[in-house]
N, C-alpha and C positions, 0 to 999 in steps of 0.2 A: 019617142020612146027609145028608138035605136040610137039617135044622137045622144039622148040622155044616157043611154047605156054606154054609147061610145065614149061619151064624155066621162061617165063614171069609170069605164075601163081605162081611158087615157089617164084620168086621175089616179086610178088604181095603179096603172103601169108606171106613171110618173112617181107615184108613191113608192111602188115596189123598187123602181130604178133609183129614186133618192135613198131609199132604205139600203138597196144593194150597195150603192156608192158609199153611203155613210158606213155601212158594215164593213166594206172593203177598207175604207180609211181607218176605221177603228181596229180592224183585224191587223192591218199593216203596222199601225202604232203599237198595238199590243205585242205583236210578234217582235218588234224592235226592243220593247222593254224587257221581254223574256230573254232575248239573246244577250242583251246588255247585262241584265241581272245575273244570268247564269255564268256569263264570262267573268264578271267581277268575283262571284263566288268561287269559281274555279281558280281565278288568279290569287284570291286570298288562301285557298286551300294549298295551292302550290307554295305561296310565300310562307305559310305556316310550316309546311313540310321542310322547306329550305331553311327556315329559322331553326327548327329542331336539329337538322343536320349540321347547320353552321355552329350552333351551340355545342353539339357533341364533338365536332371536329376541334373547336377551340378548347373544350374541356380535356379532350385527349392529349392535345399538344401541351396544355398547361400541366396536366399530371405527369407527362414524360419529363417536362422541364423541372418539376418539383422533385421527382425521383432523382434526377441528376443533381439538383441542389442539395439534397440530403446527403448523397454520396460525397459531394465536395465538402460539405461541412464536417462530415465524419473523417474524411482522408483528404485534407487540403493539400498535403504534400504531393499528391498524384494527380493534380488538377488537369495537367495537359494530357495525361493518359486517359483520364476519364472523358475528356472532351472528344478525344479521337475515337474511343470506344462508342460513345453516344452517336457520333456521326455515322459510324458504320451500321449501327443498329437502326438508324432512321433514314431510309433511303430517300424520303421526300425532303430532307433537310440538306440545304447546300452548304451551310456552315453554322458553327456554334462557337460562342466566345463568352469570356468573363469580361464585363465592362465596368468601368467606374461610374461615378454619379454624373459625369459629363458625356458618358456613352463611349469614351475611349476604351479600346480593347486592351485588356491586361493579358489574357491568354486566349488563343483562338485556334480553330481547326476548320479547314474547308474554306469555301469561297464566301467572302463577306463583303458587303459594299463599304465604301468609306463612311465612317461614323457620321450620321445625319447632321449633328450639330457642328461638325467640322467641314461639311460639304457646302460650299458657297453656292454651288449651282442649283441647289434645291430652292424651291419657292419658300417664302417666309411662312405661309400656312403649314407647309410640310414640316419644316424645322420646328415650328411651334408645337405641332402635334407630337413630334418626337420628344420634345422638351417635356411636354405634359406626361408622356409615357414614363420618362425617367423620374419624374416626381411622383408617379403613381406608386402606391404600396402594394398593388396586386398585379396579376398578369395583364399584360397590355400588348395588343397588336397594333403596330404603327401603319400609316398609310403607305401605299405603294411608292416606290422610288425607282427611277430608271436603272435597269441592269446594264452597266457599261460594257459587259462582255458581249452583248448581242443587241443590235438596234431593234427597237420595238419590244424588248423584253423588260419585264418589271420584277422587282424583288420587294419583299416586305420583311421588316424586323419585328420579332416578337421579344418582349422583355419580361423577365420575372425577377423581382428583387429577392435576394436571399433571405431578407427579413420576413418575406411572406411564406418561406418554407417552414412547415411545422418543426418546432425545435430550433429555428434558425434566427431568432431575434438576436440582434447584435447590440451590445452595450459598449460605447466607446470607452477606451481607457482614459485615465486622467490626463495623459499627454496628448489625447486626441486620436490616437491610433486605433484603428478598427481591426477587422479580422485580417490575418495574413493569409493570402491565397496567391498561388502561382509565384511564390517567392518574394512578394511585395506586401508591404503594410500600407494601408490607405487611411488618410485622415478623415475620409467620409465615414458617415455612420453605417453605410450599407453598400453592397455591391450588387450588380445585376447579372443575370444570365441573358445572353442574346442569342437568338438563332435566326438564320435567314433562309428563305425558301424562294424558289422561282414562283412567280405570282401570275395567275391564280392557280396553276396546275397543282401545287403542293397541297392546296386545300381539299382537293378531291371532291369538288361539288358536281352534282349532276348537271349535264347540259340541259338547257331549256328545250322543251318540246317544240315542234314546228308551229306553223300558223303565225310566224313573225313575233312569237312571244319573247320578251326580254326580261332579264333579271338584273336588279340593281341592289348593291349593298352600300348604304350611306352610314357613315360615322355620326355619332351624336353631336360632334362639333360641326357638322355639315359637309365634311370632305367626302369625295367620292372614293370608296374603297374598292368597288368592283362593279363591273357592268358586262353582261353577257347577252348578245354579242357586244364586243368592245365598241365604244363610241369612236367615230371616224376621226373627229377633230379634237375632242376634248380629252386631255391626258388624266390619268388617275391622280388622286391626291389633290384635286382642285376643289375649292368651295363651290357648292351647288346653290341655285336660286330657282329650281324648276317647280313644277306643280306638285310633285311628291313631297318636296321639303316644305312647301306652304301648307299642304294638308297635315303634315306631322306637327309643324309648329302651331297650326290652328287647334290641335287637340293634344297638348303635351302630355296628358295623363292617359290617353287611350293606348291600349296594347296593340290595336290593329285599326284599320280604316281603308276608305276608298278615296280615289282621286281620278280626275279626268281634266283634259284641257290640252293646249298646245305646248309641247316640250321643245324648249329653244335649243337643246343640245342636238336634237335630230330634225327639228323643224317639222314636226308632225303632231297631229291630234291623237292623244293616247288615252286609254281607259286602263286603270290599274288599281291595285290593292297593296297594302303594306302591313307587315307584322313586326313588332319589336322582338329582338333576340333576348330571351331571358338571361340574366346574369351578366350580359356583356353589352357594351355601349354601341350596338349596331341595330340597324333597321333593314329588313329585307323587303324589297319591293318587287312586284311582277306586273308587267304592262303588256297591252296589245294595241296595235294601231287601230284607230276607229275605222279605218278603211276596210280592214279585214272583217270587222263586224258588219259593215254595210254590205259587203259582198255576200256574207252568209244570209243576211236579211233579204237581200234581193233574190238570191237563189231560192230561198224558202218561199218568198212571197209570189215569185213568178208562176210556179206551178198551181198555187192556190187560185191566182187570178184567172188563169186559163180555165180551170175547172169551173169557177163561178161564172164566167162568161159563157161557157158551153151549155151549162145547165140552167142559166138564168131565166130564159124564156119558158123552159118547161117546168122548172121548179122553183119559181121565184117565191111563191107563197111557202112552199115546203122549206126553201132556203132561209126565208125570213123567220119561219118557225124554228128551224134548226139553229139559226143565229141566235134567236132569243134563248133557246135551250142551252146553246153553247156558252152564252154569256153567263147564264146561271151556273153552269158546270165549272166554268173557268174561275168564277169568283169562289166557289166552294174549294176548288183545288188550291187556289192561292191561300186561302185561309188555312187549309190543312198544312201546306208547305210552311207558312209562317209559324204555325204552332210547332211543327217539327223542328224548324230552325231554332226557335226559342228553347225548346227542350234540349236540343243538342248543345246550344251555347251555355245553358245553365249546367248541363252535365259536364261539359268541358271545364267550366270554371270551378265546379265542385271538386272535380278529380285533381285539378291542378293545385288547389288550395289544401288538399289532404296531405299531412306529413308522411303517411305510410305509402308504400308503393301498392298500387291497385292494378290488377289485370283482369279483364273480363273475356270470357270465351263464349263460343256458341255451344250448341248441344253436342257437337262432335269434339269439343275440346280444342278448337282452333281460336287463336287470339282475335278478338274483335275490337278491343280498345285497351290502352294502357296509358297511365298518367306519367308526367315527367319524372317522378321519383322512381317509378318502375324502369323507365328508360335509363336513369342514372345507375341504378343498382345492378340491372341485368347487363348493361353495355350494349343493348340492342336498340337501334333507332326505331321509332314507332313505325316508319314506312317499311322497314324490312321485317319487323316482327308481325305486323297484321297479316292474318291468314296462316301463320305458322302454327304447328302443334305446340301446345303448352310445354310439352316435355323438351322441345327443341330449344326454347328460350329459357325456361325456368328449370335449370339443371341443378339438382340438389344431391347431397350425400350425407351419410352420418359422419360426424367429426372423427377423423383418424382412419377412415375406411375409404378404399378406392371405388367400390362398386356403387353406381348411382342408386339413390333411394326413390321409391315410387312417388309420383306427384300426387298431392292430395286432391287435385281437381277431378281426376278420374274416379276416385272413391266417392267424392261429393255428388257427382252426376249419377253414379250407380246406386247409391243409397238414399239420395235426397236429404242427407243430413250434413250438418257442419262438421268438417274434419279439420283437426289441428295437426301441426307438424310434430314429430317426435323431438325430444330434447336433443340438444347438441347437434342441430342440423346446420350444414354449411351450404351456401350458394356458390356454384362455380360460374363465374361471369364470363361473358364473351371475350374479354380482354385478359383473361387468366387470373383475375383476382379471386380470392377465397374469402367469403364474408359469412360470419355467424348470423343466422336469422331466426326470427320467430314468425309464424304465420298461421293462417287458417283459411280454409276454402268453404264457400257456401254456395248451394245451388240457387239458380233463378228459375222460378217455376211459373207456369200459366195458372189461370184460375181453376183449371181442372186437375192441377197437381203435376202435370207433366213438366219435366225439366227442359227449359229452352236455352240453358247456358249456366255458367257458374262465374263467380267473382272470387279472385284470390287476393288476399290482403296480407302483406308481410312488411317487416322493417328490419334494419340493420342493428344487431346487438353485439358487434365485434368488440367494441370498446368495453362494454360491461363483461363480456366473456373473458376478455384479456385481464381485466382487473381481478376477476375471480381466480384465473390461473395464476396470476401474480401473487395473490394472497395465499393461495394454496402452496406455491413454491416457498414463500417467505415463511409460512408456518412450518413447513417441513425443514427448512434450513435452520430456523431458530431452534427447532427441537433437536436437530443434529448438533448444533452449536452447544446447546445446554448439556447434552449427553457428553460431548467431547470435553466440556469444562469439568465435569465430574470425573472423567477418565484422567485428565491432566492432574487434578488434585489428588487423585488416588495414586498415580504412578510417579509423579514428579519427586516426592520425597524419597521414594524407594531407589531412585537413581538408575533404574533399568530402562535404558532407551529402547531396546528391542521390544520389551513388553509394552511400553507406551505406544510405539509404532504399530504393533499388532493390534492393540485395543482401538487405536484411532482408525485404522483401515477397516476393521470389523464394524465400528459404529458408522462410518461413512457409507460403506457398502450396503448396510442394513436400512439406510434411510430410503424414503420414497423417491428421492430425486436421482440418486446414483445407483449404478449397478455394479461398480468395481472401484477399488482404490488400491494403490500400492506406493510404497516408499522405497527409495534406493539412493545410492551414491556411486560415483565412478571410483574404480579401483586405480592402482598405480599405472595401469596400461590405458586408462581413459575409457574403460568399458563399465557401463552401469551394471551394478549388482543389486538385486532385489533384497531388501532387508525385511520387509513385511508386505503382505498383500491379502486381499479378501474380495470376494464377489466373482462375477463372471470372468473367466479367462485367467484367474489368479494362478492356477496350476499350470498354465502354459506359457507363462512369461519367460521361461528359460528359452523358449523358441525365438524370442525377439532379442536382437543384439543392438544396443544403442551405444554409439561411440561419440566421444567428444570431437574426434577429428573427422567425422563424416562430412563429406563435401555438401550433402543435402541433409542437414541435421533434422531429426524428428523434433516434435513440439517439446518434449521433456528436455532434450539437449538445448533447444533455443531458450527455454525458460532458465536453465542453469547458467548458460553463458550470459544471458542478459541480466540475471539476478532479479527477475520480476515475474509477475503472472503472465501466462500466455494461454489463450483459449482457441478452440476451433469448434464452430457450431455445426459443421457438417464434416466430421472427421473422415468417413469413408470417401469423400470426394476430394481429399487433399492429395495432390499428385505426388508429394514426397512420401505419402503413406502407401504408394502402390505396392511395394514388396510385401507389406503386411496387411493388405486390404482383405484377404480372405479371413484371416484371423479376426480382424476388427468387425467385419460384417457378421461373422458367425457368432460373436459374443455381444453384438448390438452395442458397440461403442460408437454411438452416433454423434455425441458431443463430448469434448474432452477439455480438461483444464489441467495445467501444470504450474505449480508455484514452488519456488525454492524456500526451504526453511533456513533462516539465517542465524548465524552465531557470530557475534562481533562484526556484523555487516558483510559477512562472507557466506556463501552458500554451504550448508552442512549436509543436507539431504534434499531430495526432490520429492514432492507429494503430487501424485497424479490421481485424478478422479475422473470417471466416465459416466455418461448417462445414456439411457436408451432414447431420450427425447432430443430431437434436432432443435437447435436454436435455444438451448436452455440457459447458456451462460450470457445473460444480458447484464446490465449495470447492477441490478440488485443482487444477483446471484454472485457476480464477480466481487462485489464488496464483501459479502459474507464469506466467500472463499478466502479473500485477503484476511478477514478477521480470524478464520480458522488457522491460517498460517501464522498470524501474529500470536495466537494463543499457543500454538505448538512451539514457536520461537521462544516464547516466554518460559515454557516448560523446559526446553533445552537449556536456556540460560540458568534457570533455577537448578537444574541438575548439575550444570558445570560449577555453579557457586557452591552447591552442596558438596561436590567432590573436592573442590579447592579447600573448603573449610575442613573436610575430613583429613586432607593432607596436612593442613596447618596443625590440626590437633594431634595427628600422628607424629608430625615433626616435633611438636611441643612435648609430647610424652617421651619421644626418644631423647630429646635434649635434656629432659629432667633427669634421665637415668644414665646419660652418656656424656663423655667429654668430647666437645666438638673439634678439639684440635687433634687428638689422637684416636678418636672414635672408640676408645676403651670405656667400659662402665665407670661411672664416677662414684663419688662418696655416698650419693643417695641410694645406690644399689648395694653398698657394702653390707649393711646390716642384714637385709633379707638373705643375701647370698651366704653370709657367714652362719646365719642360723640354720639354713638348709644343710650346709656342709657339716656343721656340728651334729645335726640329726643323723646324717648318713654315717658319720664316724661312729657315733654311739650304736647305730643299728648294725654296722658291719664289724665293729671292734677294731677299727683301723685308726691311724694317727692323722692328725690334721696340722699342717704347718701354716702359720700366718706370718708372712714376711713383709716388713715395712722397709722400703729403701728410698734413697734420694740420690741425686747426682752431685758429685763433688766438684766444686768450682763452677757450677752452672751460672751463678750470678756474674762471674767474671766474663763468661761467654756472652751474656746479654749486654754487659757494660762495654765490652770490647767490640763485638761484632753486631750488636743490635738485636732486637727482639725477633726479627724475622729469622735470623740464623738460629736463635735459641729455640724458636718454634720448630724449626726443621730438626734440630737435635732431639727434641721431645718426641716428634713423630717417628724419628729413626729408632729410638729406644723402644717405642711402643711396637713397632714392627718386629724388632728382635725378640721382644717378649712373646708376640703372637706366634712367631715361627718356631720358638724354642720350647715352649711349654707343651707338655703332653696333653692328651685328652682328659678332661675332668678338672684341669687346673684353670684358674681364673685370675686375670691380671686386671687391675683397676688403677685409674689415676686419681689421687686424692686432691690434687691441685698443685700448682707451681711445678717443682721438679721431683715430687714425691709420688711413689707408686706403692701399691699393696698387691701381693700375690697370695692366693689361697691355693695350697697344694694338698691333695688328698691321696691316701693310699699307704700301704706298708704297715707292717705289724711292729717293727722296730725302728728306732731312731736312725740306725745305720742304713736303713733302706731309703730314708728321705735325704740324708746328707749328700749322696752323689747327685741327687736331682737338683738340690739347691746350689751346689757348687757348679753344676753344669750351666744353669741359666745365668748365674752371676758371671761366670767366665765368658759366656757368650755375649753379655752386655758390655763387658769391658773391651777396650781396644779402640783403634782409630775409626773415625766415622767421616765419610765424605759428604759435605753439605755445601750450600751456597752456590752461587754462580758469578764468577768462575769457581770451580770446585775448591773446597777448603777442607783440609784433613785436621780433625780435632780428636784429641784423646778424651775418651769417656771413662770415668771411674765412678764407682757407686759405693755408698755406705749402706749396710743392711742390718736390720735387727729382726730376729725370728723368735716366735714363741710357739710351743708345741702343745696342742690339745690331744689327749686329755691330761697330760702332765700339769699343764696350767688350765685347771678346770674352772673357767670363769665365764662370765657373760660376754657376748660379742663386744660390747663397748670396753669392757676391762681388758680383753684379749688385745684389742687394738692399742690401748694405752700401754700395755706391757711390751708389745712389739715396738712402740714408739720409744719407750725407755731403752730397750736393747739397741735401737738405731742410734740414739744419742750416746749411749755407752760406746758403740762402735766408732762413731765420729770422733770421740774424745781421744782415741788412740791414734797416734801417727807413727810414721816410720815403717821400715821394711818388715817389722815383726808383726804388723797388724794382720789378723786373719781376714778371710774373705767375708765373714759375717760374724754377728754376735748373738748368741742365744740369750733369752731372757732368764735372769736369775732373781729370785725374790729378794736377794740382798740389794738389788738395785734401787728398791724403794727407799732405803735409808742411805744411800750414797749421796755424795755431794752433788752429783748431776741429777738427782731425782726431780721429778716434775714439780712437787710442792716447793722445793727449794728454788727451782727455776722460776716458778710463778712468783714467789716472794721477791726474788731479785728483780724480775720485770716490774713488779708493783712499785718497788722503790725507785726504780729508774723513771717510771711514769710520774711519780709523785714528787721527785726531787729535782726536776729540771732537765733530765736527759731526754725528754720528749721534744722532738723537733717537727714542725709542720712545713712541708713543701706544698706548693699550689700549682695545679695544672690548669691552664686557661681553657675555656670552652668558647669556641667561635660561633657567633650568630651568623647563619648562612644568608639571611635576608639582607643585613646591613654590611656584612663583611668586617665587623668589629667584634672585640672580645666582649661577651655578654656577662659572664661570671667566671669564678675560678672554684675548683674543687680542692678541699683540704685533704692532704694525704699525710698519714702519720709516719714518722721515723723514730728509732731509738738509737742513742749514742751508745757505742760499745768500743771501748778503747779509742782508736782513731777512725773507727769506721761507723757507718750508719746502717742499722738493720732495716731491711725492707719489711713491709707488713707481713708477707708470707713467711718470714723467718721467725716471727714471734706471736702472731695473732692466734695460731692454733694451740699455743701453749697457755693462753689466757683462759682462766675460768670466768664464770659470770660475774664475780665481784670485780676481777681485773678489767673485764670488758666494760662494765659500767663506769669504773674509774677512768678508763681511757677515753670513753665517750664524753664524760664530763670535762676533762682537761682539754680535749680537742676543741670542744665547743667554746670554752672560755678563751683559749688562745686564738681560735679563728675569729671570734667577735672582736678581740682586742686588736688583731692585725687589721680587720676590716675597718674599725674606728680610726686607726692611724691613717689609713689610705684616704678616708673621707676628709680627715683634717688636711691631708695634702692636696685635696681637690679631685681625687679619683673616686668616682661613684660607679661602682659595679657591685655585683652580689657575690656571695660566697655560699657554697654548699658544703654540708658536713654529713658524713656517713653516721647512721644511728644503728647500733646493734639491736637485734630484735628483743633481747632481754631487757633493754632499757625501756621499751615501750610498755612493759608490764608493770612498771612503777606507777602507783596511783597519782604521785605528784609530779610526773615527768613534764606535763605541759606547763605546770606552774614554774618549775625550775628553768625551763627554756625561756619563758617570758621574763622571769627575774633577771636572767643573765643578759638578755637584750636590754632591759631597762637600766642596767648599769652603765650603758653607753648612750648618752642623750643624742649623740650624732646619728644613731642608727634607727631605721624603720624596720618593723617586723618583716616587711616584704623584701628586705635585702638578704634574708636568710632562707636557705632552702635545706630541708632535712631529707636526706636520701636513705630509703629504708630498703633492706633486702627483701625480695619477694619470697616470703616464707609462709606457707600455708598455716602452720600451727599457730604462729603469733598473730597473723592478720585476721585469723578467724575469731579472735577474742573480742568481746564487746568492749572491754576496757580499753583496748587499743584503738578501736574505731572512735571511742569517745575522746581519747587523747588527741588523735589526729584531727578530729572535727573541731575541737577547741582551739588548737593551734591555727588551723586554717581560717577559723572565724576572726582571729586576731590579725590575720595577714601573712602569717608564716606560710611559705610555700612548701608543699609536700611532694616529694618525688619518689618514684618507685625504681630502685636500682637493679641492674642485671635482669631486666624483664626477659622472660623466656628461658631462663637458666635453671629454674627450680620447679617445685611441684605445682605451684598455684596456676590455675587456668586463667587465661587472659580475660575470660568473662567475669572474674572477680573484680575487675577494674571498674565496672560500672556501679559497684556498691561502695567503693573506697573514695574518700576525699582527697583525691590525687590531682596535682597540677602538672606534673612532669613525669614523662616516661623515659627512663634511661635504658637504652637497648643494649643487651649484653654483646660483647665483642665476638661471641661465638658465631653470631650472624654475619660478621663482617670479615673474619680472619681469612677465609678462603674465597672471598667474593671475586677477586681478580681471575681466579682459575676455575671457580665453580659458579657461573652466572645464575644458575637456578636458585641459589641462595637469595637472590634479589626478590624472588617471589614471596618468600616468608618475610623478608625485611619490609617489603612494600605492604604486605598484609597487616603487619603490626603497626606501621606508620599510619596507614589508612584508619585502623581501629582507633588509635590514639587521637587522631584529628577528629574522627566522628564523635568522640567523647569530650571534645573541647580541651584536650591536654596538649601541652608543649612537648616536643620529642627531641631527644638528644642521642646521637650514636657514638658510643665509645669504641676504642680500638682502631682509630684512624691512624695507622702506624706508618704507612708508606705513601708515596706520591700517587701510586696506582689506586690505593684506597681513596685518597682524597679526590682524584679525578672522577671516579665512579660515584662516590657518595655526594659530591657537589650537585649532581643531577638528580639526587633523590628529593623527597618532599620533607626531609628532616629539618627541624628548626635550628639545631645546634649540632656541632661536630667537635670531638675531643680525641686527642691522641698525639703521638710523637711527631706525626707529619705536620702538626700545627705548632706544638711546643712541648718539650718534656717538663716534668715538674720542676719548679724553681723556688728558690728562697723567698720569703715574704718581701724582703727589701728590694728584690729585683722586679717585683710585679709592676709598680707604677711606671718605671721606664719602659718596660716591655709593652704594656698597654698603650702607652702614648706613642711609641714608634712602630707599632705592629702594622704591617702591610701584608695583604694576601700575596701568595706566590704569583709571579707574573702570568703564568698560564691561566690560573683560576681567575685572576683579576681581569684578564682580557676576555675570557669566555663567560665569566659569571653574569654580567648584565645582559648579554644577548640571550643567555639561557633563561634568565628571569623574565625577559620579554616574551619568550616562547611560552613560558608557563602562563603568563597573563593572556 
């Protein structure tokens, strides 16, 4: 029984011993598994944390390089300065450079290694990795390369193509040239930014904790990027073939994993874990020597073994029971841990895949979890943010306000309800960025309703908010532009620039974008004077002095000098603005733009607008400011054109009533002036003397000394009349050498006689003219009629004074009186006007009519284009000029003269054609001729009498007379002639009543500009403005233009540079007999100077 009991006890003991031994072995194995699993999980957690930190570090460096890239693209001319500034701002960066597609440095700052592709000492894998970096289109960190400045040091180059910078896509030009930076143009399609750092210190990684733990950074191409602690024999940048790389390549799609085995690089058995770095081609690995795990396992197992051995004898059964219970408990714990791990992994995957940023807190508002998007937006790494109060990481404020806004998490925890952010909320990130966000916070509650934490979800809406602000800016600007357009239309026609400037400033200052506007221009001293202003500070602008010669010019001066738009988006911060900073800040001029308003390409005034918003003047606002400037430019040009047109009209009106040579009133003013004088004489009971006078021997002066001297004589006579006549008297020039004087006052004839004798005596006598001075004797003939003794109409009074003039001219010798009074008996005398007209009619009709022809030069070809027919009458052995007989002809005589001139001119033209000369001829037509119903038929019949002629060889020149040209029958006659090919010309344009605007309704081919616009051109260059205006009008209407009165070489030199088609005058040729025309045209050559300068000038015109 005892042995059996002993046996059973022995068996029991053996059983217990075996069980204890087995339990110990199982416990040791389980302990090893726990240590190994815990270590691998810890290694994976550390690897994940390092992966996040590595990604954040690379992201920060990439963002810094992108900001540098954007600045370089905006201001490529200051590339070197920006590289230097960047290097100063980044203490962890050893050097920064611009490199081309081969990695060669274009511009550099700081210490940089030799370009990897040119460094033959680097291993082929390293150079291949850098070549791949240069081909990459995104940010790329290259493998470490030896730092030749210190043994054992390493450097790494980071590249960022400028094409990857937002807004930096480069399109090559047709010649292959790309962007020009640092003073060079590159044929490659992109450039790269390169920066170098001492490796690995610049990456700022945490050092690995103790226990022999090491960290490894592998590139996706298998090169070793980093190991801490550094490997003793294996250099960086070498291809790896270890256990970690095998595990990675065994699971290419896995984001993390475990590995174990013998590492050849350190010749040790290792246990480790790896995690891929999101968004970057790197894998972070963490490992521990297996030996350290064995030491921990042995230390943990030794104490347990001693305890079991001490208690084995006394508590083997209890130990066995506890062992069984422990087994059950351990299995339950493992199951719980596995469930928690699965939940955590699922939660991590879920949070990482959410596009919104998510932050979870505990019940006290401290951060317990955040996803990668939250890390990116806040700028806080998860390792640093965990455990921090939510207000420390999630710092928000209302847009445009400095005080922070309350975090919605606290309110959600307090109320137990979902809380949304207020509108226009901004997130202030850790790295200084300001993001517009939208978010909401919700509590996490237990089953009993108690809050155990909160979850905050938010996302970035900066782009959408910026689009909204941009749309609002554009809407306001377009509204201001539309209002300004209405203002321009309202004020441009009025010609009041100051009113336009005031209205424009008020409209701009009243818009929602600007708070002030002013317009000014510099005075003679170079100091800007304000012409108009509105808005904040407009009444204090006199405190600010802006000078063109300021060594540090203000923005308005810089815009004026550059002739283009200048802006400043932080005006108070401008150092040049320091003397005016208090004024600027007080009136909230935070952004400013200055643009010159141009006239003929030169600044006329400067427009300055300010805004209370910083950064307002971006590309869209700048473009609209430029459009506003162009709108005001157009208004200024329109005002200038309107003023020029008014001046031309005023000049035209003046010319219609005044003689351009003497500046005396002309024949057109005589009737109205005489009517008014008669009315005053009737009202006052006084006498009125009408004196008609001309200069004796004036034709001889013209013939001997030339028309220029003759013109000076006429001007001298006019000056003597102006200085001699008393107040109330009026002197007029009738044409040629004829003048009329209206004298009022006196009750008796005896009172007027001394006055008449006085001014006549003053006219007579020597006159100094010409250069060199020439003394000429001036004598006059004068006929006077007295009203009311001669109570007639103004026209009859003038004819009676004319009769008296001719009666006075007929008397010669020393007994001739100073003047001749009109006597009614003169109407029947042999020198009466009817007899004179009959005599002139007989001369015209019986062969005493002689035609001379004056050539017209074609300026483009330098050849004679046509000739003008000029009438002469034989009298004894002399030839009468037109001004000696035309005014004596009545309507019948004028019509007869026109018919005979036309017939003779066509006959001469036919003779020239038969001789082989093909030119045109122009004939003057009296206005009365046009009133005949059969005028056009008569002209065409005369042309038909000469088969050699074409209608286009004849030009009819019509005097610009409003009374005739306004008749419908005249327009019909001219239209019929023009339809048959006859050319219609308007003679003496600008010398009569008709407005130039009538030309658009007349069937006219040719404008012949009156010599009044030419006579004083060498001494009065401003007359060129009126001449050019008429020439431009004629060409715009499709008409040929001819300038008459080209009398001197000076006239010819000036007018050769005009846009006229033809030139006529004594400087080209005097009138000549018809038989001399063929030889003259065949031998004509331009004057040497004109011939020399003409073609060059024509090339300049082209």
